[in-house]
Short mmCIF file of the C-alpha atoms (twelve columns), coordinates in Angstrom:
data_MODEL
# 
_entry.id   MODEL 
# 
loop_
_atom_site.group_PDB 
_atom_site.id 
_atom_site.type_symbol 
_atom_site.label_atom_id 
_atom_site.label_alt_id 
_atom_site.label_comp_id 
_atom_site.label_asym_id 
_atom_site.label_seq_id 
_atom_site.Cartn_x 
_atom_site.Cartn_y 
_atom_site.Cartn_z 
_atom_site.pdbx_PDB_model_num 
ATOM 1  C CA . MET A 1  126.908 -45.692 -157.591 1 
ATOM 2  C CA . THR A 2  126.231 -45.280 -153.881 1 
ATOM 3  C CA . SER A 3  129.255 -43.014 -153.540 1 
ATOM 4  C CA . THR A 4  128.002 -40.871 -156.450 1 
ATOM 5  C CA . VAL A 5  124.634 -40.376 -154.778 1 
ATOM 6  C CA . LEU A 6  126.103 -39.618 -151.350 1 
ATOM 7  C CA . LEU A 7  128.739 -37.236 -152.685 1 
ATOM 8  C CA . ALA A 8  126.159 -35.452 -154.828 1 
ATOM 9  C CA . ALA A 9  123.926 -34.947 -151.791 1 
ATOM 10 C CA . ALA A 10 126.824 -33.707 -149.662 1 
ATOM 11 C CA . ILE A 11 128.672 -31.499 -152.157 1 
ATOM 12 C CA . GLY A 12 125.866 -30.554 -154.556 1 
ATOM 13 C CA . PRO A 13 124.422 -27.699 -152.476 1 
ATOM 14 C CA . TRP A 14 127.846 -26.035 -152.241 1 
ATOM 15 C CA . LEU A 15 128.731 -26.388 -155.915 1 
ATOM 16 C CA . THR A 16 125.328 -25.890 -157.543 1 
ATOM 17 C CA . PHE A 17 122.021 -24.183 -156.951 1 
ATOM 18 C CA . LEU A 18 120.350 -27.500 -156.051 1 
ATOM 19 C CA . ASP A 19 119.337 -28.211 -152.474 1 
ATOM 20 C CA . TRP A 20 120.473 -31.474 -150.878 1 
ATOM 21 C CA . GLN A 21 117.278 -33.390 -151.758 1 
ATOM 22 C CA . ARG A 22 117.483 -32.476 -155.439 1 
ATOM 23 C CA . SER A 23 121.241 -33.085 -155.388 1 
ATOM 24 C CA . LEU A 24 120.556 -36.592 -154.093 1 
ATOM 25 C CA . ILE A 25 118.120 -37.226 -156.949 1 
ATOM 26 C CA . ALA A 26 120.582 -35.718 -159.439 1 
ATOM 27 C CA . GLY A 27 123.301 -38.064 -158.150 1 
ATOM 28 C CA . LEU A 28 120.977 -41.008 -158.672 1 
ATOM 29 C CA . ILE A 29 120.158 -39.826 -162.202 1 
ATOM 30 C CA . ILE A 30 123.846 -39.339 -163.004 1 
ATOM 31 C CA . GLY A 31 124.811 -42.747 -161.613 1 
ATOM 32 C CA . LEU A 32 122.088 -44.686 -163.423 1 
ATOM 33 C CA . GLY A 33 122.299 -42.639 -166.617 1 
ATOM 34 C CA . GLY A 34 126.066 -42.999 -166.792 1 
ATOM 35 C CA . PHE A 35 125.846 -46.747 -166.423 1 
ATOM 36 C CA . ALA A 36 123.102 -47.031 -169.057 1 
ATOM 37 C CA . GLY A 37 125.004 -44.810 -171.498 1 
ATOM 38 C CA . ASP A 38 128.229 -46.733 -171.064 1 
ATOM 39 C CA . VAL A 39 126.512 -50.088 -171.545 1 
ATOM 40 C CA . SER A 40 124.573 -48.928 -174.614 1 
ATOM 41 C CA . ILE A 41 127.654 -47.449 -176.327 1 
ATOM 42 C CA . SER A 42 129.625 -50.608 -175.550 1 
ATOM 43 C CA . ALA A 43 126.840 -52.747 -177.053 1 
ATOM 44 C CA . LEU A 44 126.700 -50.512 -180.136 1 
ATOM 45 C CA . LYS A 45 130.472 -50.736 -180.598 1 
ATOM 46 C CA . ARG A 46 130.346 -54.511 -180.185 1 
ATOM 47 C CA . ASP A 47 127.551 -54.845 -182.767 1 
ATOM 48 C CA . LEU A 48 129.407 -52.660 -185.273 1 
ATOM 49 C CA . GLY A 49 132.733 -54.379 -184.626 1 
ATOM 50 C CA . VAL A 50 134.449 -51.118 -183.748 1 
ATOM 51 C CA . LYS A 51 137.461 -51.197 -181.442 1 
ATOM 52 C CA . ASP A 52 137.869 -47.628 -180.222 1 
ATOM 53 C CA . SER A 53 141.326 -47.674 -178.655 1 
ATOM 54 C CA . GLY A 54 142.896 -44.282 -178.377 1 
ATOM 55 C CA . LEU A 55 146.560 -43.481 -177.909 1 
ATOM 56 C CA . THR A 56 146.040 -40.287 -175.918 1 
ATOM 57 C CA . LEU A 57 145.191 -42.040 -172.640 1 
ATOM 58 C CA . PRO A 58 146.730 -45.521 -172.666 1 
ATOM 59 C CA . GLY A 59 144.514 -48.091 -170.984 1 
ATOM 60 C CA . HIS A 60 141.442 -45.850 -171.034 1 
ATOM 61 C CA . GLY A 61 140.052 -46.684 -174.466 1 
ATOM 62 C CA . GLY A 62 139.166 -44.030 -176.970 1 
ATOM 63 C CA . VAL A 63 136.801 -41.127 -177.311 1 
ATOM 64 C CA . LEU A 64 133.665 -43.287 -177.329 1 
ATOM 65 C CA . ASP A 65 134.668 -44.821 -173.996 1 
ATOM 66 C CA . ARG A 66 135.095 -41.360 -172.466 1 
ATOM 67 C CA . VAL A 67 131.822 -39.820 -173.686 1 
ATOM 68 C CA . GLY A 68 129.621 -42.943 -173.673 1 
ATOM 69 C CA . SER A 69 128.121 -42.196 -170.285 1 
ATOM 70 C CA . LEU A 70 127.378 -38.589 -171.273 1 
ATOM 71 C CA . THR A 71 125.021 -39.730 -174.049 1 
ATOM 72 C CA . TYR A 72 122.369 -40.523 -171.433 1 
ATOM 73 C CA . THR A 73 123.493 -38.470 -168.449 1 
ATOM 74 C CA . ALA A 74 123.594 -35.007 -170.010 1 
ATOM 75 C CA . PRO A 75 120.027 -35.004 -171.407 1 
ATOM 76 C CA . LEU A 76 118.598 -36.607 -168.260 1 
ATOM 77 C CA . PHE A 77 120.283 -34.054 -165.998 1 
ATOM 78 C CA . PHE A 78 119.208 -31.157 -168.238 1 
ATOM 79 C CA . HIS A 79 115.571 -32.241 -168.187 1 
ATOM 80 C CA . PHE A 80 115.679 -32.849 -164.428 1 
ATOM 81 C CA . VAL A 81 116.947 -29.313 -163.778 1 
ATOM 82 C CA . TYR A 82 114.516 -27.858 -166.316 1 
ATOM 83 C CA . TYR A 83 111.587 -29.678 -164.702 1 
ATOM 84 C CA . CYS A 84 112.576 -28.582 -161.185 1 
ATOM 85 C CA . TYR A 85 113.317 -24.910 -161.856 1 
ATOM 86 C CA . CYS A 86 111.454 -23.773 -164.986 1 
# 
């Protein structure tokens, strides 16, 4: 997660409209939100007894493993940007 925060602070101002301070906070939100989303989707799959193993990317799980982190990260990032700039 440290690399996510540092890279967001360094590259964010060049790739987005965020300054380096807000890019640092966005990197922290993305790192923590991605972890929380992945853990929550994994717990949900475990409770439901679903084994989501896809054949498209061998060794990478299925669709739920790919988008699990986005379930928390996307709304958090949207609301962060909305709060800062609207």
